[in-house]
DSSP file (Angstrom, degrees, kcal/mol; ACC not computed):
  #  RESIDUE AA STRUCTURE BP1 BP2  ACC     N-H-->O    O-->H-N    N-H-->O    O-->H-N    TCO  KAPPA ALPHA  PHI   PSI    X-CA   Y-CA   Z-CA
    1    1 A M     >        0   0    0      0, 0.0     4,-1.8     0, 0.0     5,-0.1   0.000 360.0 360.0 360.0 -42.9  -70.5  111.4 -186.0
    2    2 A K  H  >  +     0   0    0      2,-0.2     4,-2.6     1,-0.2     5,-0.2   0.906 360.0  53.3 -67.1 -38.3  -67.1  109.5 -185.7
    3    3 A A  H  > S+     0   0    0      1,-0.2     4,-2.7     2,-0.2    -1,-0.2   0.913 108.9  48.5 -61.5 -44.4  -67.3  109.7 -181.9
    4    4 A A  H  > S+     0   0    0      1,-0.2     4,-2.2     2,-0.2    -1,-0.2   0.886 111.5  50.4 -64.0 -37.3  -70.8  108.2 -181.9
    5    5 A K  H  X S+     0   0    0     -4,-1.8     4,-2.5     2,-0.2    -2,-0.2   0.898 109.7  50.3 -66.7 -40.3  -69.5  105.4 -184.2
    6    6 A R  H  X S+     0   0    0     -4,-2.6     4,-2.9     2,-0.2    -2,-0.2   0.926 111.1  48.7 -62.3 -43.4  -66.6  104.7 -181.9
    7    7 A C  H  X S+     0   0    0     -4,-2.7     4,-2.4     1,-0.2    -2,-0.2   0.923 112.1  49.1 -61.9 -41.4  -68.9  104.5 -178.9
    8    8 A Q  H  X S+     0   0    0     -4,-2.2     4,-1.9     2,-0.2    -1,-0.2   0.894 112.5  47.9 -65.2 -39.3  -71.2  102.2 -180.8
    9    9 A T  H  X S+     0   0    0     -4,-2.5     4,-3.0     1,-0.2     6,-0.3   0.911 110.7  51.9 -67.1 -40.1  -68.2  100.0 -181.9
   10   10 A R  H  X>S+     0   0    0     -4,-2.9     4,-2.2     1,-0.2     5,-0.5   0.899 109.9  49.3 -60.7 -41.5  -67.0  100.0 -178.3
   11   11 A K  H  <5S+     0   0    0     -4,-2.4    -1,-0.2    -5,-0.2    -2,-0.2   0.894 116.0  42.0 -65.1 -39.2  -70.4   98.8 -177.0
   12   12 A T  H  <5S+     0   0    0     -4,-1.9    -2,-0.2     1,-0.2    -1,-0.2   0.884 123.4  35.8 -79.6 -38.2  -70.6   96.0 -179.6
   13   13 A T  H  <5S-     0   0    0     -4,-3.0    -2,-0.2    -5,-0.2    -3,-0.2   0.677  99.5-128.7 -91.2 -16.7  -67.0   94.8 -179.3
   14   14 A G  T  <5 +     0   0    0     -4,-2.2    -3,-0.2    -5,-0.3    -4,-0.1   0.709  46.7 167.1  78.6  16.9  -66.6   95.4 -175.6
   15   15 A A      < -     0   0    0     -5,-0.5    -1,-0.2    -6,-0.3    -2,-0.1  -0.429  25.0-141.6 -69.9 141.6  -63.3   97.3 -176.2
   16   16 A L        -     0   0    0      1,-0.1     3,-0.1    -2,-0.1    -1,-0.1  -0.637  25.9 -91.6 -99.2 159.5  -62.0   99.2 -173.3
   17   17 A P        -     0   0    0      0, 0.0    -1,-0.1     0, 0.0     5,-0.1  -0.249  57.7 -85.9 -60.2 159.4  -60.4  102.6 -173.3
   18   18 A S     >  -     0   0    0      1,-0.1     4,-2.5    -3,-0.1     5,-0.2  -0.148  41.8-102.2 -64.7 165.3  -56.7  102.6 -173.6
   19   19 A A  H  > S+     0   0    0      1,-0.2     4,-2.6     2,-0.2     5,-0.2   0.926 121.3  50.4 -59.6 -49.4  -54.5  102.3 -170.5
   20   20 A P  H  > S+     0   0    0      0, 0.0     4,-2.0     0, 0.0    -1,-0.2   0.918 112.0  48.9 -54.7 -42.0  -53.6  106.0 -170.3
   21   21 A R  H  > S+     0   0    0      2,-0.2     4,-2.3     1,-0.2    -2,-0.2   0.927 110.1  50.8 -64.5 -43.0  -57.3  106.9 -170.6
   22   22 A R  H  X S+     0   0    0     -4,-2.5     4,-2.0     1,-0.2    -1,-0.2   0.888 110.4  49.6 -60.1 -40.5  -58.3  104.5 -167.9
   23   23 A L  H  X S+     0   0    0     -4,-2.6     4,-2.4     2,-0.2    -1,-0.2   0.854 108.3  53.2 -66.4 -34.5  -55.6  106.0 -165.7
   24   24 A E  H  X S+     0   0    0     -4,-2.0     4,-2.5    -5,-0.2    -2,-0.2   0.904 107.2  52.4 -64.9 -41.4  -57.0  109.5 -166.4
   25   25 A I  H  X S+     0   0    0     -4,-2.3     4,-1.7     1,-0.2    -2,-0.2   0.918 111.7  46.2 -60.7 -42.8  -60.5  108.2 -165.4
   26   26 A L  H  X S+     0   0    0     -4,-2.0     4,-1.4     2,-0.2    -2,-0.2   0.900 110.5  52.8 -68.9 -39.4  -59.0  107.0 -162.1
   27   27 A S  H  < S+     0   0    0     -4,-2.4     4,-0.4     1,-0.2    -1,-0.2   0.889 108.2  50.0 -61.6 -39.3  -57.2  110.2 -161.6
   28   28 A E  H >< S+     0   0    0     -4,-2.5     3,-0.9     1,-0.2    -1,-0.2   0.866 107.6  54.9 -67.0 -34.3  -60.3  112.2 -162.1
   29   29 A A  H 3< S+     0   0    0     -4,-1.7     4,-0.3     1,-0.2    -1,-0.2   0.780 106.9  52.4 -66.0 -28.1  -62.0  109.9 -159.5
   30   30 A L  T 3X S+     0   0    0     -4,-1.4     4,-2.2     1,-0.2     3,-0.3   0.499  81.7  95.6 -88.6  -3.3  -59.2  110.8 -157.0
   31   31 A D  H <> S+     0   0    0     -3,-0.9     4,-1.9    -4,-0.4    -1,-0.2   0.924  82.2  50.2 -53.7 -49.8  -59.7  114.5 -157.5
   32   32 A P  H  > S+     0   0    0      0, 0.0     4,-0.7     0, 0.0    -1,-0.2   0.879 110.6  51.4 -61.9 -33.1  -61.9  114.9 -154.4
   33   33 A L  H >4 S+     0   0    0     -3,-0.3     3,-1.3    -4,-0.3     4,-0.5   0.965 113.3  42.6 -61.3 -52.7  -59.4  113.0 -152.2
   34   34 A F  H 3< S+     0   0    0     -4,-2.2     3,-0.4     1,-0.3    -1,-0.2   0.718 106.2  64.7 -72.3 -19.5  -56.4  115.1 -153.3
   35   35 A G  H 3< S+     0   0    0     -4,-1.9    -1,-0.3    -5,-0.3    -2,-0.2   0.732  99.6  53.4 -69.8 -22.2  -58.6  118.2 -152.9
   36   36 A Q  S << S+     0   0    0     -3,-1.3    -1,-0.2    -4,-0.7    -2,-0.2   0.598  83.8 101.4 -88.3 -12.5  -58.9  117.5 -149.2
   37   37 A I  S    S-     0   0    0     -4,-0.5    -3,-0.0    -3,-0.4    -4,-0.0  -0.592  82.6-110.7 -74.8 127.5  -55.2  117.3 -148.6
   38   38 A P    >   -     0   0    0      0, 0.0     3,-1.3     0, 0.0    -1,-0.1  -0.142  19.0-123.0 -56.6 150.0  -53.8  120.6 -147.0
   39   39 A D  T 3  S+     0   0    0      1,-0.2    -2,-0.1    -3,-0.1    -3,-0.0   0.804 108.3  63.4 -64.0 -27.9  -51.6  122.7 -149.2
   40   40 A K  T 3  S+     0   0    0      2,-0.0     2,-0.7     1,-0.0    -1,-0.2   0.637  84.5  87.8 -75.4 -12.6  -48.8  122.6 -146.8
   41   41 A V    <   +     0   0    0     -3,-1.3     3,-0.3     1,-0.1    66,-0.0  -0.775  49.9 174.4 -88.7 116.7  -48.5  118.8 -147.2
   42   42 A D        +     0   0    0     -2,-0.7    -1,-0.1     1,-0.2    -3,-0.1  -0.024  45.0 106.9-114.7  32.6  -46.1  118.2 -150.1
   43   43 A L        +     0   0    0     16,-0.1    17,-0.5    17,-0.0     2,-0.4   0.770  69.9  64.9 -74.5 -28.3  -45.9  114.3 -149.8
   44   44 A F  E     +A   59   0A   0     -3,-0.3     2,-0.3    15,-0.1    15,-0.3  -0.803  49.2 175.5-111.8 140.6  -48.0  113.6 -152.8
   45   45 A D  E     -     0   0A   0     13,-1.2     2,-0.3    -2,-0.4    12,-0.0  -0.761  18.5-165.4-140.8  87.6  -47.3  114.4 -156.5
   46   46 A R  E     +     0   0A   0     -2,-0.3     2,-0.3    10,-0.1    12,-0.2  -0.561  26.9 128.1 -83.2 135.0  -50.0  112.9 -158.6
   47   47 A G  E     -A   57   0A   0     10,-1.3    10,-3.4    -2,-0.3     2,-0.6  -0.929  52.7-110.5-176.8 158.2  -49.5  112.7 -162.4
   48   48 A I  E     -A   56   0A   0     -2,-0.3     2,-0.5     8,-0.2     8,-0.2  -0.874  26.4-154.6-100.8 124.2  -49.6  110.3 -165.3
   49   49 A S  E     -A   55   0A   0      6,-2.7     6,-1.7    -2,-0.6     2,-0.1  -0.853  10.5-144.1 -98.2 132.9  -46.3  109.2 -166.8
   50   50 A Q        +     0   0    0     -2,-0.5     2,-0.3     4,-0.2     3,-0.1  -0.427  47.8  91.0 -87.7 165.9  -46.4  108.1 -170.5
   51   51 A G  S    S-     0   0    0      1,-0.2    -2,-0.0    -2,-0.1     0, 0.0  -0.954  92.5 -36.3 146.2-160.8  -44.2  105.4 -171.9
   52   52 A D  S    S+     0   0    0     -2,-0.3    -1,-0.2     1,-0.3    -2,-0.0   0.915 139.1  26.1 -60.5 -41.6  -44.3  101.7 -172.4
   53   53 A T  S    S-     0   0    0     -3,-0.1    -1,-0.3   -34,-0.0    -4,-0.1  -0.884  87.6-146.9-122.2  97.1  -46.2  101.2 -169.2
   54   54 A P        -     0   0    0      0, 0.0    12,-0.6     0, 0.0     2,-0.4  -0.338  19.9-166.1 -62.0 143.6  -48.2  104.3 -168.3
   55   55 A R  E     -AB  49  65A   0     -6,-1.7    -6,-2.7    10,-0.1     2,-0.7  -0.978  24.5-140.4-135.1 146.1  -48.4  104.9 -164.6
   56   56 A L  E     -AB  48  64A   0      8,-2.7     8,-2.6    -2,-0.4     2,-0.4  -0.921  29.8-148.9-103.1 108.0  -50.5  107.1 -162.3
   57   57 A W  E     +AB  47  63A   0    -10,-3.4   -10,-1.3    -2,-0.7     6,-0.3  -0.626  22.8 179.0 -83.8 133.4  -48.1  108.3 -159.7
   58   58 A I  E    S-     0   0A   0      4,-2.3   -13,-1.2    -2,-0.4     2,-0.2   0.845  71.8 -27.7 -96.0 -47.8  -49.5  108.9 -156.2
   59   59 A D  E    S-A   44   0A   0      3,-1.5    -1,-0.3   -15,-0.3   -15,-0.1  -0.739  87.6 -66.6-145.9-163.2  -46.2  109.9 -154.6
   60   60 A V  S    S+     0   0    0    -17,-0.5   -16,-0.1    -2,-0.2     3,-0.0   0.827 130.5  27.4 -64.9 -32.6  -42.6  109.1 -155.1
   61   61 A V  S    S+     0   0    0     16,-0.1    17,-3.1     1,-0.0     2,-0.4   0.493 112.5  65.5-111.9  -5.5  -42.8  105.4 -154.2
   62   62 A A  E     + C   0  77A   0     15,-0.2    -4,-2.3    -3,-0.1    -3,-1.5  -0.951  53.7 155.5-125.4 139.4  -46.4  104.4 -155.0
   63   63 A H  E     -BC  57  76A   0     13,-2.4    13,-2.7    -2,-0.4     2,-0.5  -0.984  35.4-122.7-154.1 164.4  -48.2  104.3 -158.4
   64   64 A I  E     +BC  56  75A   0     -8,-2.6    -8,-2.7    -2,-0.3     2,-0.3  -0.938  30.1 177.2-113.1 128.6  -51.0  102.6 -160.2
   65   65 A V  E     -BC  55  74A   0      9,-2.9     9,-2.7    -2,-0.5     2,-0.2  -0.918  32.4-106.9-127.0 156.6  -50.3  100.6 -163.3
   66   66 A M  E     - C   0  73A   0    -12,-0.6     7,-0.2    -2,-0.3   -47,-0.0  -0.577  37.2-116.3 -80.6 143.7  -52.6   98.6 -165.5
   67   67 A G    >   -     0   0    0      5,-3.4     3,-1.5    -2,-0.2    -1,-0.1  -0.052  38.1 -89.7 -67.4 178.8  -52.4   94.8 -165.4
   68   68 A R  T 3  S+     0   0    0      1,-0.3    -1,-0.1     2,-0.1    -2,-0.1   0.797 128.9  51.6 -65.0 -29.3  -51.3   92.7 -168.3
   69   69 A D  T 3  S-     0   0    0      3,-0.0    -1,-0.3     1,-0.0    -2,-0.0   0.448 107.4-127.1 -87.9   1.9  -54.9   92.4 -169.6
   70   70 A K  S <  S+     0   0    0     -3,-1.5    -2,-0.1     2,-0.2   -48,-0.1   0.662  93.0  85.6  63.9  19.4  -55.3   96.2 -169.4
   71   71 A R  S    S+     0   0    0      1,-0.1     2,-0.4   -55,-0.0    -1,-0.1   0.619  71.5  74.4-114.6 -26.8  -58.5   95.8 -167.3
   72   72 A I        -     0   0    0     16,-0.0    -5,-3.4     2,-0.0     2,-0.4  -0.752  69.1-142.2 -98.0 131.5  -57.1   95.5 -163.8
   73   73 A Y  E     -CD  66  89A   0     16,-3.3    16,-2.1    -2,-0.4     2,-0.5  -0.771  17.1-162.3 -83.1 136.8  -55.7   98.4 -161.9
   74   74 A R  E     -CD  65  88A   0     -9,-2.7    -9,-2.9    -2,-0.4     2,-0.7  -0.977   4.6-159.4-126.4 117.5  -52.7   97.4 -159.8
   75   75 A F  E     +CD  64  87A   0     12,-3.2    11,-2.9    -2,-0.5    12,-1.6  -0.871  23.8 175.6 -96.9 113.2  -51.6   99.8 -157.0
   76   76 A V  E     -CD  63  85A   0    -13,-2.7   -13,-2.4    -2,-0.7     2,-0.4  -0.837  21.7-154.8-122.9 156.9  -48.0   99.1 -156.2
   77   77 A Q  E     -CD  62  84A   0      7,-2.5     7,-2.7    -2,-0.3     2,-0.5  -0.997  16.1-134.8-130.5 132.1  -45.3  100.5 -153.8
   78   78 A D  E     + D   0  83A   0    -17,-3.1     5,-0.2    -2,-0.4     2,-0.2  -0.761  32.3 172.8 -86.6 129.2  -41.6  100.4 -154.3
   79   79 A T  E >   - D   0  82A   0      3,-2.4     3,-1.1    -2,-0.5     0, 0.0  -0.679  49.6 -94.5-121.7 179.5  -39.7   99.4 -151.2
   80   80 A R  T 3  S+     0   0    0      1,-0.2     3,-0.1    -2,-0.2    -2,-0.0   0.812 125.9  47.2 -60.4 -30.8  -36.1   98.6 -150.2
   81   81 A F  T 3  S-     0   0    0      1,-0.3     2,-0.3     0, 0.0    -1,-0.2   0.335 125.9 -80.7-100.0   7.7  -37.0   95.0 -150.6
   82   82 A G  E <   -D   79   0A   0     -3,-1.1    -3,-2.4     2,-0.0     2,-0.4  -0.779  67.3 -37.8 125.4-169.0  -38.8   95.2 -154.0
   83   83 A R  E     -D   78   0A   0     -2,-0.3     2,-0.4    -5,-0.2    -5,-0.2  -0.766  50.6-164.4 -97.6 133.9  -42.2   96.1 -155.2
   84   84 A I  E     -D   77   0A   0     -7,-2.7    -7,-2.5    -2,-0.4     2,-0.6  -0.917  19.0-126.9-118.3 146.0  -45.3   95.2 -153.3
   85   85 A V  E     -D   76   0A   0     -2,-0.4    -9,-0.3    -9,-0.2     3,-0.1  -0.805  22.6-179.4 -89.9 120.5  -48.9   95.1 -154.5
   86   86 A I  E     -     0   0A   0    -11,-2.9     2,-0.3    -2,-0.6   -10,-0.2   0.868  67.5  -8.2 -85.9 -43.1  -51.1   97.1 -152.2
   87   87 A A  E     -D   75   0A   0    -12,-1.6   -12,-3.2     2,-0.0    -1,-0.3  -0.993  52.6-166.0-155.2 154.9  -54.3   96.6 -154.1
   88   88 A E  E     +D   74   0A   0     -2,-0.3     2,-0.3   -14,-0.2   -14,-0.2  -0.990  26.4 143.7-139.6 130.4  -55.7   95.1 -157.4
   89   89 A S  E     -D   73   0A   0    -16,-2.1   -16,-3.3    -2,-0.3    -2,-0.0  -0.989  49.9-140.3-163.4 159.0  -59.2   95.6 -158.8
   90   90 A H  S    S+     0   0    0     -2,-0.3     2,-0.4   -18,-0.2    -1,-0.1   0.668  85.6  86.9 -83.7 -23.2  -61.3   96.1 -161.9
   91   91 A D     >  -     0   0    0      1,-0.1     4,-1.7   -18,-0.1     5,-0.1  -0.618  66.3-152.6 -92.7 130.7  -63.4   98.7 -160.0
   92   92 A V  H  > S+     0   0    0     -2,-0.4     4,-2.3     1,-0.2     5,-0.2   0.888  98.0  55.3 -64.1 -38.9  -62.5  102.3 -159.9
   93   93 A A  H  > S+     0   0    0      1,-0.2     4,-2.2     2,-0.2    -1,-0.2   0.880 105.7  52.2 -64.3 -38.9  -64.3  102.8 -156.5
   94   94 A A  H  > S+     0   0    0      1,-0.2     4,-2.2     2,-0.2    -1,-0.2   0.907 110.7  47.8 -65.0 -40.9  -62.2  100.0 -155.0
   95   95 A M  H  X S+     0   0    0     -4,-1.7     4,-2.8     2,-0.2     5,-0.2   0.889 108.3  54.4 -67.3 -38.1  -59.0  101.6 -156.1
   96   96 A V  H  X S+     0   0    0     -4,-2.3     4,-2.3     1,-0.2    -1,-0.2   0.917 108.7  49.7 -59.6 -43.1  -60.2  105.0 -154.8
   97   97 A D  H  X S+     0   0    0     -4,-2.2     4,-2.3     2,-0.2    -2,-0.2   0.915 111.1  48.8 -62.1 -43.5  -60.7  103.3 -151.4
   98   98 A A  H  X S+     0   0    0     -4,-2.2     4,-2.2     1,-0.2    -2,-0.2   0.908 113.2  46.3 -64.5 -41.7  -57.2  101.8 -151.5
   99   99 A V  H  X S+     0   0    0     -4,-2.8     4,-2.7     2,-0.2    -1,-0.2   0.860 110.1  54.5 -67.5 -33.9  -55.6  105.0 -152.4
  100  100 A T  H  X S+     0   0    0     -4,-2.3     4,-2.2    -5,-0.2    -2,-0.2   0.921 109.6  47.4 -63.3 -45.6  -57.6  106.8 -149.7
  101  101 A D  H  X S+     0   0    0     -4,-2.3     4,-2.6     2,-0.2    -2,-0.2   0.911 113.2  49.2 -60.7 -44.5  -56.3  104.3 -147.1
  102  102 A Y  H  X S+     0   0    0     -4,-2.2     4,-2.4     1,-0.2    -2,-0.2   0.930 111.3  47.7 -64.7 -44.4  -52.7  104.8 -148.4
  103  103 A V  H  X S+     0   0    0     -4,-2.7     4,-2.2     1,-0.2    -1,-0.2   0.888 111.7  50.9 -63.8 -39.7  -52.9  108.5 -148.3
  104  104 A A  H  X S+     0   0    0     -4,-2.2     4,-2.5     2,-0.2    -1,-0.2   0.917 110.3  49.6 -65.6 -41.9  -54.4  108.4 -144.8
  105  105 A R  H  X S+     0   0    0     -4,-2.6     4,-2.7     1,-0.2    -2,-0.2   0.932 111.4  48.8 -61.1 -41.7  -51.5  106.1 -143.6
  106  106 A R  H  X S+     0   0    0     -4,-2.4     4,-2.1     1,-0.2    -1,-0.2   0.880 111.4  49.3 -68.4 -35.7  -48.9  108.4 -145.1
  107  107 A L  H  X S+     0   0    0     -4,-2.2     4,-2.2     2,-0.2    -1,-0.2   0.906 111.6  48.8 -69.2 -39.9  -50.5  111.5 -143.5
  108  108 A I  H  X S+     0   0    0     -4,-2.5     4,-2.4     2,-0.2    -2,-0.2   0.919 110.3  50.6 -65.1 -41.1  -50.6  109.8 -140.1
  109  109 A E  H  X S+     0   0    0     -4,-2.7     4,-2.2     1,-0.2    -2,-0.2   0.914 110.4  51.7 -61.1 -40.9  -46.9  108.7 -140.4
  110  110 A R  H  X S+     0   0    0     -4,-2.1     4,-2.0     1,-0.2    -1,-0.2   0.915 109.2  48.6 -63.6 -42.1  -46.1  112.3 -141.3
  111  111 A E  H  X S+     0   0    0     -4,-2.2     4,-2.0     1,-0.2    -1,-0.2   0.883 110.4  51.4 -63.7 -39.5  -47.9  113.6 -138.2
  112  112 A H  H  < S+     0   0    0     -4,-2.4    -1,-0.2     1,-0.2    -2,-0.2   0.884 111.2  48.5 -64.2 -37.1  -46.1  111.1 -136.0
  113  113 A A  H  < S+     0   0    0     -4,-2.2    -1,-0.2    -5,-0.2    -2,-0.2   0.871 113.4  46.2 -71.6 -34.2  -42.8  112.2 -137.4
  114  114 A L  H  < S+     0   0    0     -4,-2.0     2,-1.4     1,-0.2    -2,-0.2   0.818 104.1  64.3 -77.7 -30.0  -43.5  115.8 -136.9
  115  115 A V  S  < S+     0   0    0     -4,-2.0     2,-0.3    -5,-0.2    -1,-0.2  -0.595  72.2 167.2 -94.5  73.8  -44.8  115.4 -133.3
  116  116 A A        -     0   0    0     -2,-1.4    -3,-0.1    -3,-0.2     3,-0.0  -0.649  42.9-106.5 -87.2 144.1  -41.7  114.2 -131.7
  117  117 A T        -     0   0    0     -2,-0.3     2,-0.2     1,-0.1    -1,-0.1  -0.479  42.1-105.2 -69.1 136.9  -41.5  114.1 -127.9
  118  118 A P        -     0   0    0      0, 0.0     2,-0.6     0, 0.0    -1,-0.1  -0.413  29.9-138.2 -65.5 134.2  -39.4  117.0 -126.6
  119  119 A V        -     0   0    0     -2,-0.2    -3,-0.0    -3,-0.0     0, 0.0  -0.821  11.1-141.1 -96.2 122.9  -36.1  115.7 -125.4
  120  120 A T        -     0   0    0     -2,-0.6     3,-0.1     1,-0.1     0, 0.0  -0.676  25.3-114.4 -80.7 135.1  -35.0  117.3 -122.1
  121  121 A P        -     0   0    0      0, 0.0     2,-0.1     0, 0.0    -1,-0.1  -0.407  38.0-102.6 -67.7 144.3  -31.3  118.0 -122.1
  122  122 A P        -     0   0    0      0, 0.0     2,-0.5     0, 0.0    -3,-0.0  -0.416  33.3-114.2 -69.6 141.9  -29.5  116.0 -119.5
  123  123 A V        -     0   0    0     -2,-0.1     2,-0.7    -3,-0.1    -3,-0.0  -0.617  28.4-151.8 -76.7 122.7  -28.5  117.8 -116.3
  124  124 A V        -     0   0    0     -2,-0.5     2,-0.8    -3,-0.0    -1,-0.0  -0.857   4.2-159.9-100.8 117.2  -24.8  118.0 -116.1
  125  125 A V        -     0   0    0     -2,-0.7     2,-0.4     0, 0.0    -2,-0.0  -0.855  14.6-144.5 -98.6 115.1  -23.5  118.2 -112.6
  126  126 A E        -     0   0    0     -2,-0.8     3,-0.0     1,-0.1    -2,-0.0  -0.602  12.5-126.7 -81.6 135.2  -20.0  119.6 -112.6
  127  127 A K        -     0   0    0     -2,-0.4     2,-0.2     1,-0.1    -1,-0.1  -0.541  35.9 -98.4 -75.4 143.8  -17.5  118.2 -110.1
  128  128 A P        -     0   0    0      0, 0.0     2,-0.4     0, 0.0    -1,-0.1  -0.475  43.1-120.0 -63.6 133.9  -15.9  120.8 -108.0
  129  129 A R        -     0   0    0     -2,-0.2     2,-0.3    -3,-0.0    -3,-0.0  -0.605  22.8-141.7 -80.7 128.7  -12.5  121.4 -109.6
  130  130 A R        -     0   0    0     -2,-0.4     2,-0.2     1,-0.1    -1,-0.0  -0.659  21.4-109.6 -88.9 147.3   -9.6  120.8 -107.4
  131  131 A S     >  -     0   0    0     -2,-0.3     4,-0.7     1,-0.1     3,-0.4  -0.499  14.9-141.1 -73.2 139.5   -6.6  123.0 -107.4
  132  132 A G  H  > S+     0   0    0     -2,-0.2     4,-2.0     1,-0.2    -1,-0.1   0.600  91.4  77.7 -75.9 -10.3   -3.6  121.4 -108.9
  133  133 A F  H  > S+     0   0    0      1,-0.2     4,-3.0     2,-0.2    -1,-0.2   0.927  91.8  49.6 -64.4 -45.1   -1.4  123.1 -106.3
  134  134 A W  H  > S+     0   0    0     -3,-0.4     4,-2.4     1,-0.2     5,-0.2   0.864 109.9  51.1 -66.9 -35.1   -2.3  120.6 -103.5
  135  135 A T  H  X S+     0   0    0     -4,-0.7     4,-2.1     2,-0.2    -1,-0.2   0.932 112.6  46.9 -63.4 -45.4   -1.6  117.7 -105.7
  136  136 A F  H  X S+     0   0    0     -4,-2.0     4,-2.8     1,-0.2    -2,-0.2   0.920 111.9  50.4 -61.8 -44.4    1.8  119.1 -106.6
  137  137 A A  H  X S+     0   0    0     -4,-3.0     4,-2.3     1,-0.2    -2,-0.2   0.904 111.5  47.3 -62.8 -41.5    2.6  119.9 -103.0
  138  138 A L  H  X S+     0   0    0     -4,-2.4     4,-2.3     2,-0.2    -1,-0.2   0.879 112.8  49.2 -67.1 -40.2    1.7  116.4 -101.8
  139  139 A G  H  X S+     0   0    0     -4,-2.1     4,-2.5     2,-0.2    -2,-0.2   0.904 112.0  49.1 -63.7 -43.8    3.8  114.9 -104.6
  140  140 A F  H  X S+     0   0    0     -4,-2.8     4,-2.3     2,-0.2    -2,-0.2   0.911 112.0  48.1 -65.5 -41.1    6.7  117.1 -103.8
  141  141 A L  H  X S+     0   0    0     -4,-2.3     4,-2.5     2,-0.2    -2,-0.2   0.907 112.7  47.6 -65.8 -43.7    6.5  116.2 -100.1
  142  142 A L  H  X S+     0   0    0     -4,-2.3     4,-2.3     2,-0.2    -2,-0.2   0.907 112.5  50.6 -64.1 -40.0    6.3  112.5 -100.7
  143  143 A G  H  X S+     0   0    0     -4,-2.5     4,-2.3     2,-0.2    -2,-0.2   0.902 110.9  48.2 -60.6 -43.9    9.2  112.8 -103.2
  144  144 A A  H  X S+     0   0    0     -4,-2.3     4,-2.5     1,-0.2    -2,-0.2   0.907 111.7  49.7 -65.0 -42.8   11.3  114.6 -100.6
  145  145 A L  H  X S+     0   0    0     -4,-2.5     4,-2.9     2,-0.2    -2,-0.2   0.891 109.6  51.9 -64.3 -39.3   10.5  112.1  -97.9
  146  146 A A  H  X S+     0   0    0     -4,-2.3     4,-2.6     2,-0.2    -2,-0.2   0.935 111.6  46.1 -62.1 -45.0   11.4  109.3 -100.2
  147  147 A L  H  X S+     0   0    0     -4,-2.3     4,-2.6     2,-0.2    -2,-0.2   0.900 112.9  49.8 -63.2 -41.2   14.8  110.9 -101.0
  148  148 A F  H  X S+     0   0    0     -4,-2.5     4,-2.6     2,-0.2    -2,-0.2   0.934 111.9  48.5 -63.2 -45.2   15.4  111.5  -97.3
  149  149 A G  H  X S+     0   0    0     -4,-2.9     4,-2.4     1,-0.2    -2,-0.2   0.898 112.6  48.3 -62.7 -40.8   14.5  107.9  -96.5
  150  150 A L  H  X S+     0   0    0     -4,-2.6     4,-2.4     2,-0.2    -1,-0.2   0.902 112.9  47.6 -66.2 -40.5   16.9  106.6  -99.2
  151  151 A A  H  X S+     0   0    0     -4,-2.6     4,-2.3     2,-0.2    -2,-0.2   0.905 112.9  48.7 -68.9 -38.4   19.7  108.8  -98.1
  152  152 A L  H  X S+     0   0    0     -4,-2.6     4,-2.0     2,-0.2    -2,-0.2   0.915 112.5  48.7 -67.6 -40.2   19.2  107.8  -94.4
  153  153 A F  H  X S+     0   0    0     -4,-2.4     4,-1.2    -5,-0.2    -2,-0.2   0.913 111.9  49.5 -65.8 -39.4   19.1  104.1  -95.4
  154  154 A A  H  X S+     0   0    0     -4,-2.4     4,-1.2     1,-0.2    -2,-0.2   0.882 111.7  48.1 -67.8 -36.4   22.3  104.5  -97.5
  155  155 A S  H  X S+     0   0    0     -4,-2.3     4,-0.8     1,-0.2    -1,-0.2   0.853 110.6  50.7 -72.2 -32.3   24.1  106.2  -94.7
  156  156 A L  H  < S+     0   0    0     -4,-2.0    -1,-0.2     1,-0.2    -2,-0.2   0.737 105.5  57.5 -76.8 -19.9   23.1  103.6  -92.1
  157  157 A R  H  < S+     0   0    0     -4,-1.2    -1,-0.2     1,-0.2    -2,-0.2   0.832 100.1  57.7 -74.9 -36.0   24.3  100.9  -94.4
  158  158 A D  H  <        0   0    0     -4,-1.2    -1,-0.2     1,-0.3    -2,-0.2   0.793 360.0 360.0 -68.7 -27.6   27.8  102.4  -94.5
  159  159 A L     <        0   0    0     -4,-0.8    -1,-0.3     0, 0.0    -2,-0.1   0.496 360.0 360.0 -68.3 360.0   28.2  102.2  -90.8
């Protein structure tokens, strides 16, 4: 009896359901979309948070909040540069379309990130290692010749 009276009052006064209830209605409209997402994809965590401004969370960075007049759905995404509005509408179907586009973009981004091109390791051509003995022998020989030349020059000077 009371429920019928509330419905009649709502029809006559034009009162809308509360913001959490409107978000629940939208969440129920999104059930088929989230039913199609594979179980192995854990990008999306849908739920309604209560508080001063109730929100329907789509994933970690995107949510739907009611506008100031409590009639408009506002789909927003938090970014490094602030909050951007993805879509705004009075209509549940338009918001379902906007969320569908967002979910599709996120799934495509995920697939691109997972399908990385295989990186071939660079081919390392090792230089043949030279023996340190020949370098030592050449240095020793040049040093001995330099000493011999210095001694010869000093002895010829004395003459």
